[in-house]
C-alpha positions in Angstrom: 116.9 108.2 203.0 116.8 111.9 203.9 114.8 114.2 201.7 116.8 116.8 199.6 117.9 120.1 201.4 118.4 123.1 199.6 121.9 124.6 199.4 123.0 127.4 201.6 123.5 130.7 200.4 126.3 133.0 201.6 123.5 135.0 203.5 122.3 131.9 205.3 125.7 130.4 205.7 126.6 133.8 207.7 124.1 132.9 210.2 126.0 129.7 211.3 129.4 131.5 211.5 130.7 131.7 215.0 129.1 134.7 216.8 131.4 137.0 218.9 130.0 139.0 221.9 126.9 140.9 221.1 124.5 143.2 222.9 120.8 142.4 223.1 119.2 143.8 219.9 117.6 147.1 220.2 113.7 146.8 220.9 114.2 143.3 222.4 111.9 143.4 225.4 113.2 142.9 229.1 116.6 142.2 227.8 118.3 145.7 228.7 118.7 145.6 232.5 120.9 148.3 233.6 120.8 147.8 237.5 123.9 146.9 239.7 122.6 144.0 241.5 124.7 144.7 244.3 124.8 141.0 245.5 127.3 141.8 248.1 124.9 144.0 250.1 122.0 141.4 250.2 123.3 139.9 253.4 123.7 143.4 254.9 120.2 144.4 256.2 121.5 147.5 257.5 122.7 148.7 254.2 119.5 147.6 252.4 117.3 149.6 254.8 119.5 152.5 254.2 119.0 152.3 250.7 115.1 151.8 251.0 114.9 155.0 253.2 117.1 157.0 250.7 115.4 159.9 249.0 116.6 158.5 245.8 115.0 155.1 246.2 112.5 153.9 243.7 110.1 151.2 243.8 108.5 149.0 240.8 105.2 147.8 242.0 103.0 144.7 241.1 99.6 143.5 241.8 99.0 139.9 240.8 100.8 139.4 237.4 100.4 143.1 236.6 102.6 146.0 236.7 101.4 149.3 238.3 102.1 152.6 236.9 101.8 156.2 238.2 100.3 158.5 235.8 102.2 161.7 235.2 101.1 164.3 232.6 100.2 162.5 229.3 102.2 159.4 230.1 102.9 157.1 233.1 106.1 155.9 234.9 106.6 152.6 236.7 108.8 154.2 239.3 107.3 155.2 242.7 108.7 157.1 245.6 108.1 155.4 248.9 105.3 157.8 249.9 103.6 157.3 246.5 103.0 153.5 247.0 99.3 152.7 247.5 98.2 150.7 250.6 100.0 150.6 254.0 103.2 148.9 254.3 101.9 145.6 255.9 100.1 145.0 252.7 103.3 144.9 250.8 106.2 142.6 250.1 109.4 144.3 249.3 112.6 142.8 247.4 115.7 144.4 246.7 116.5 144.6 243.0 119.9 146.5 242.9 121.2 150.0 242.6 121.1 152.6 239.8 124.1 154.6 240.6 124.1 155.0 244.6 120.0 154.8 244.7 118.3 151.7 245.6 115.8 149.9 243.4 113.1 147.7 244.8 110.1 145.6 243.7 106.8 145.7 245.8 104.2 143.1 245.7 100.7 144.7 246.6 98.1 142.4 247.9 96.2 140.9 244.8 92.9 141.6 246.5 93.6 145.3 246.1 93.7 145.0 242.3 90.1 146.4 241.7 90.7 149.4 244.1 93.7 150.1 242.1 92.1 150.2 238.9 89.5 152.6 240.1 92.3 155.0 241.3 92.7 157.6 238.6 96.3 158.5 239.5 97.2 154.8 238.8 97.3 152.4 235.7 97.4 148.5 236.2 98.9 146.9 233.1 100.0 143.7 231.9 103.8 143.1 231.2 103.4 142.5 227.3 101.4 145.5 227.0 104.2 147.6 228.7 106.9 146.1 226.8 105.0 146.9 223.5 104.6 150.5 224.6 107.7 152.2 223.0 107.4 154.9 225.7 108.7 152.5 228.4 112.2 152.8 229.1 114.6 149.7 228.2 116.1 149.9 231.7 112.6 150.0 233.5 111.6 146.8 231.5 114.8 145.1 232.7 114.2 145.8 236.3 110.4 144.9 236.0 111.3 141.3 234.5 113.7 141.0 237.3 111.2 142.1 240.0 108.2 140.1 238.5 110.1 136.8 238.4 111.4 137.2 242.0 108.0 138.2 243.4 106.4 135.1 241.6 108.9 132.8 243.0 108.3 134.1 246.5 104.6 133.8 246.0 104.8 129.9 245.0 107.6 129.0 247.3 106.3 130.0 250.8 106.9 126.6 252.0 109.9 124.4 252.4 110.4 121.6 249.7 112.4 119.5 252.1 109.8 119.5 255.2 106.7 121.3 254.2 107.1 123.9 257.1 106.7 127.7 256.2 109.8 129.6 254.9 111.0 133.1 255.3 112.5 135.8 253.5 116.3 136.2 253.8 118.9 138.1 252.1 117.0 141.0 250.9 114.5 138.7 249.0 117.1 136.4 247.2 116.7 133.5 249.7 114.1 131.7 251.6 115.0 129.8 254.8 112.8 127.1 256.4 111.4 128.0 259.7 111.7 124.5 261.0 114.8 122.7 259.3 116.8 125.7 258.2 116.9 124.5 254.6 117.9 127.0 252.2 115.9 127.8 248.8 117.1 130.1 246.0 115.3 131.7 243.0 115.5 129.9 239.8 115.2 130.7 236.0 114.0 128.3 233.6 115.8 127.9 230.2 113.9 127.8 227.1 115.2 127.3 223.5 113.5 129.3 220.8 114.8 128.6 217.4 114.4 129.3 213.7 115.0 126.4 211.6 116.5 127.4 208.3 116.7 125.7 204.9 118.4 127.6 202.2 116.1 130.5 201.6 113.1 129.2 203.7 112.6 129.0 207.5 110.2 126.9 209.4 107.5 128.3 211.4 104.6 126.9 213.4 101.4 128.0 215.1 99.7 127.0 218.3 96.0 126.9 218.7 96.2 129.5 221.4 98.0 132.1 219.0 96.0 135.0 217.4 94.5 134.0 214.0 96.9 133.9 211.3 99.9 134.2 213.6 103.0 131.9 213.0 106.0 131.8 215.0 109.3 130.1 215.8 109.3 126.8 217.6 110.3 126.6 221.3 110.5 124.3 224.1 112.1 123.9 227.8 115.6 122.6 228.1 115.6 119.3 230.0 118.0 118.2 233.0 121.2 117.2 231.7 120.8 118.7 228.1 122.9 121.1 226.4 121.2 124.1 224.7 122.1 122.7 221.1 120.7 119.4 221.8 117.5 120.9 223.2 117.1 122.9 220.0 117.6 119.7 217.9 115.3 117.6 220.2 112.3 120.1 220.2 112.6 120.9 216.5 112.4 117.1 215.7 109.6 116.5 218.5 107.4 119.3 217.3 108.0 119.3 213.5 109.7 116.1 212.8 112.7 118.0 211.2 116.3 116.8 211.8 118.4 119.6 212.9 122.2 120.0 212.3 124.3 123.1 213.2 123.0 125.2 215.9 124.1 129.0 216.6 122.8 131.2 219.3 121.7 134.6 218.2 120.6 136.4 221.6 118.7 135.6 224.8 115.8 137.4 226.5 114.5 137.3 230.3 110.8 136.4 229.9 108.8 137.0 233.1 105.9 134.6 232.3 106.8 133.8 234.9 110.4 133.4 235.1 112.1 131.9 231.9 115.2 132.9 230.0 114.5 132.6 226.3 117.7 131.4 224.3 117.4 132.5 220.5 119.2 130.0 218.1 119.3 129.3 214.4 119.2 125.5 213.6 120.3 124.2 210.1 117.7 121.6 208.7 119.1 118.3 207.7 115.7 117.2 206.3 112.6 119.1 205.1 109.6 116.9 205.3 107.4 118.1 208.1 105.5 115.8 210.6 103.7 118.1 212.8 103.0 117.0 216.7 99.2 118.0 216.7 99.5 118.1 220.5 101.9 120.9 220.4 100.9 122.8 217.0 98.0 123.1 215.0 100.1 123.8 211.7 103.7 124.1 210.8 105.1 124.9 207.2 108.1 126.4 205.5 108.1 130.1 204.4 110.2 131.9 201.9 112.0 135.0 202.6 109.6 137.0 200.5 106.6 135.5 202.3 108.4 136.6 205.6 108.9 140.1 204.5 105.1 140.3 203.5 104.2 139.0 207.0 106.3 141.5 208.7 104.9 144.3 206.4 101.4 143.2 207.1 100.8 142.6 203.4 100.8 138.8 203.3 97.8 137.6 200.6 96.4 135.2 203.4 96.8 137.8 206.2 99.3 135.9 208.1 101.7 137.6 210.6 104.5 137.0 213.1 105.2 137.9 216.7 105.7 141.5 217.8 109.2 143.1 217.7 109.5 142.9 221.6 109.7 139.2 221.3 113.1 137.2 220.5 111.2 135.3 217.9 110.6 138.3 216.0 114.2 139.3 216.1 115.1 135.7 214.8 112.8 136.0 211.9 113.8 139.5 211.1 117.5 138.8 211.3 117.1 136.0 208.8 115.4 138.4 206.1 118.3 141.0 206.9 116.2 143.6 208.8 
């Protein structure tokens, strides 16, 4: 027999009403891409080259897993003019991202072995993407382009050989395809869908913590969508696998590109149909129910046990904040 589940209040019931079209919440990192991706131009190398050589072209530079910024005044910008890029062109790999108006936007991968030299350059700043997203001075549109560029460059770095025959592959269509040099097999970039969900029981929500989290930090549960699985089924499966909670209704709140390395985080609420927790200790070191008041304390940094939740740039934070009406 299932254990008793709290009744749903009107506020909680609203979480499960059909959601109409909505824009990504303000402050949600990497989710506000503004470029025209101009897919129709990718197979026209002469058009791409004209954009690349144009005076309004801008480049987002990456070195390994980090972004490269150009210092200007008291701040820094992730956009470079072609002549401002460090190292000769032969040490770079360039991918077409799209257009801002009529101006081309590109992602550039600088050889990882150059990272130490770049860090010593006083005019440059090497920074992780999470830190960049947490900096409120970073333009949302730039973060969107950076997420796109990072994911694409990671795909190229990890797919240099044909999955069909093992021969080297080459870049095609301005970076949006790789073609095998031996068998002509075509390979395309991919995004891995991940469900990230807040399980709700009346006035409580379920949060867990992984051993790799900072001390006192709790977050929503999450997991990859498996082949042949709907988003809703993935939400219920992951909730049960990680916490032993049976899920009912599922509603999707928002989604977020997550360039670590190339995921799409699909944020959802799931209604609890049971409440007894059975933690999968291979996934989590703890999982518990939190009241709305406790969540507000965690958001405010006033929880008596020093507990906290993820930063505002993450979709987990937005799910939690929306739950308490923020």
